[in-house]
C-alpha positions as a printed Julia matrix, in Angstrom:
195×3 Matrix{Float64}:
  4.46   -8.75  -79.07
  4.22  -10.47  -75.68
  2.8    -8.62  -72.69
  2.98   -9.14  -68.97
  0.45   -6.83  -67.41
  0.75   -3.59  -69.41
  4.47   -3.82  -70.17
  5.84   -5.68  -73.2
  8.09   -8.63  -72.38
 11.41   -8.22  -74.14
 12.83  -11.33  -75.75
 16.49  -12.28  -75.45
 17.78  -12.59  -79.01
 21.13  -14.3   -79.56
 23.42  -14.69  -82.51
 26.6   -16.72  -82.29
 29.49  -17.77  -84.49
 32.04  -20.54  -84.17
 35.56  -19.05  -83.97
 38.45  -21.06  -85.36
 41.83  -21.17  -83.63
 43.37  -18.91  -86.29
 40.68  -16.21  -85.72
 41.03  -15.99  -81.94
 43.97  -13.54  -81.78
 42.21  -11.09  -84.16
 39.02  -11.23  -82.05
 40.97  -10.86  -78.77
 42.59   -7.65  -80.04
 39.14   -6.14  -80.61
 37.99   -7.22  -77.14
 41.1    -5.62  -75.61
 40.35   -2.34  -77.46
 36.91   -2.28  -75.79
 38.26   -3.09  -72.29
 36.38   -6.38  -72.08
 35.76   -7.95  -68.68
 36.52  -11.64  -68.04
 34.35  -14.02  -66.0
 34.24  -17.74  -65.39
 30.8   -19.38  -65.39
 29.71  -22.88  -64.52
 26.11  -23.57  -65.5
 23.96  -26.48  -64.36
 20.78  -27.06  -66.35
 17.66  -28.68  -64.9
 14.36  -29.92  -66.28
 11.63  -32.24  -65.09
 12.82  -35.86  -65.0
 10.26  -36.91  -67.64
 12.1   -34.78  -70.24
 15.5   -36.39  -69.74
 16.79  -38.81  -72.35
 18.46  -41.52  -70.25
 20.78  -42.74  -73.02
 22.73  -39.46  -73.21
 21.46  -37.67  -70.08
 20.21  -34.82  -72.29
 16.86  -33.06  -72.47
 14.07  -34.06  -74.82
 11.82  -31.26  -76.08
 11.38  -29.64  -72.7
  9.18  -26.52  -72.81
 11.59  -24.64  -70.54
 14.81  -25.07  -68.6
 16.09  -23.85  -65.26
 19.71  -22.87  -64.85
 21.9   -22.47  -61.8
 24.99  -20.39  -62.53
 28.09  -20.2   -60.38
 30.5   -17.42  -61.39
 32.99  -14.97  -59.97
 30.09  -12.46  -60.05
 27.94  -14.6   -57.73
 25.2   -17.23  -57.97
 22.2   -16.89  -60.28
 18.95  -18.79  -60.86
 17.39  -18.49  -64.32
 14.19  -19.59  -66.02
 14.41  -19.82  -69.84
 11.87  -20.81  -72.46
 11.75  -20.35  -76.21
  9.41  -17.84  -77.77
  6.57  -19.44  -79.74
  8.5   -19.27  -83.03
 11.74  -20.43  -81.31
 13.74  -17.41  -82.49
 14.46  -15.99  -79.04
 14.18  -16.66  -75.32
 11.92  -15.42  -72.59
 14.25  -15.24  -69.62
 13.91  -14.37  -65.94
 16.98  -14.32  -63.7
 17.69  -13.51  -60.07
 20.77  -13.48  -57.9
 20.75  -16.06  -55.11
 22.81  -16.61  -51.97
 22.63  -20.38  -51.48
 23.03  -22.44  -54.64
 23.11  -25.76  -52.75
 19.68  -25.13  -51.21
 18.15  -24.21  -54.57
 19.62  -27.39  -56.09
 18.08  -29.48  -53.29
 14.71  -27.77  -53.71
 14.74  -28.47  -57.46
 15.58  -32.13  -56.89
 12.85  -32.47  -54.24
 10.17  -31.16  -56.62
 11.1   -33.5   -59.48
 13.79  -31.64  -61.4
 17.02  -33.29  -62.43
 20.28  -31.81  -63.65
 20.81  -32.95  -67.23
 23.78  -30.86  -68.34
 26.72  -28.83  -67.08
 28.58  -26.23  -69.14
 31.84  -24.59  -68.07
 32.63  -21.33  -69.77
 35.35  -18.67  -69.75
 33.78  -15.47  -71.05
 35.12  -12.07  -72.06
 32.46   -9.45  -72.7
 31.72   -5.82  -73.41
 28.66   -3.8   -74.36
 28.33   -1.97  -77.67
 25.2    -0.13  -78.84
 23.01   -1.94  -76.25
 24.33   -5.33  -77.38
 26.25   -7.61  -75.05
 29.15   -9.09  -77.03
 30.77  -12.22  -75.6
 33.83  -14.2   -76.55
 33.16  -17.59  -74.98
 35.47  -20.52  -74.54
 33.22  -23.5   -73.81
 34.98  -26.51  -72.34
 34.74  -29.41  -74.87
 33.19  -27.2   -77.6
 35.7   -24.46  -78.41
 35.4   -20.7   -78.97
 32.35  -18.7   -79.97
 31.52  -15.06  -80.56
 28.05  -14.41  -79.16
 25.8   -11.35  -79.41
 22.85  -10.81  -77.06
 20.17   -8.15  -77.12
 16.76   -7.74  -75.48
 14.21   -6.62  -78.04
 10.6    -6.88  -79.17
 11.59   -7.04  -82.83
 13.68  -10.16  -83.43
 14.42   -9.49  -87.12
 15.71   -5.93  -86.49
 17.78   -7.2   -83.53
 19.36   -9.96  -85.65
 20.18   -7.51  -88.48
 21.81   -5.13  -86.0
 23.94   -7.93  -84.51
 24.85   -9.29  -87.96
 26.06   -5.83  -89.03
 28.36   -5.61  -86.0
 29.66   -9.13  -86.68
 30.52   -8.16  -90.25
 31.7    -4.57  -89.77
 33.61   -4.7   -86.47
 34.73   -8.34  -86.29
 34.89   -9.21  -90.0
 33.34  -12.59  -89.16
 32.84  -15.33  -91.7
 29.04  -15.5   -91.74
 29.23  -19.19  -92.75
 30.36  -19.93  -89.18
 26.99  -18.82  -87.76
 25.59  -21.31  -85.25
 21.82  -21.7   -85.31
 21.48  -23.4   -81.92
 22.45  -22.53  -78.35
 25.18  -23.88  -76.11
 22.81  -26.35  -74.44
 21.9   -27.91  -77.79
 25.54  -27.84  -78.94
 26.68  -29.63  -75.78
 23.91  -32.2   -76.15
 25.05  -32.89  -79.73
 28.64  -33.19  -78.5
 27.6   -35.73  -75.84
 25.86  -37.72  -78.57
 29.09  -37.85  -80.61
 28.68  -34.85  -82.94
 31.92  -32.82  -82.83
 32.68  -29.32  -84.14
 35.73  -28.95  -86.34
 38.95  -27.23  -85.23
 38.42  -27.31  -81.45
């Protein structure tokens, strides 16, 4: 367990599945039953220049990333780094007023934007789990589960049960990497099927 001062630091644990075109209407019906909210998000990812692979403009094994998010809910600045065993994220986020100034500050201290992801998201909360239906420009549709927990294995089991029991998801479509890594693979020529 990680601690900051005397309080444990909760890890963000994610589980996501690729959703084929023929599954989307079934998933949308469930989201409508739970009065899901829709947002549009445009994320810009930054890391130190030394971690950027010039050939594809993607990150090389950076220990952490910084994200600027523009959405219809406002502007957000986020720090993200993997846990030691790379099964979850340590994440800190704050709302900001001036995204352009933060971008300039990052550039002036040696950070460079290496990736942009545009996303249309529908979401609702169920049993302390944030459930997202994401359409990622260039990548397709994904069902994503997010929970903050100290026990990664229990969190993943809980999310997997919801995926099976509520959404009847084909577990074979589980994606083991995040949207940043998926987009980097896409930019390098690796495409998902059935976009």
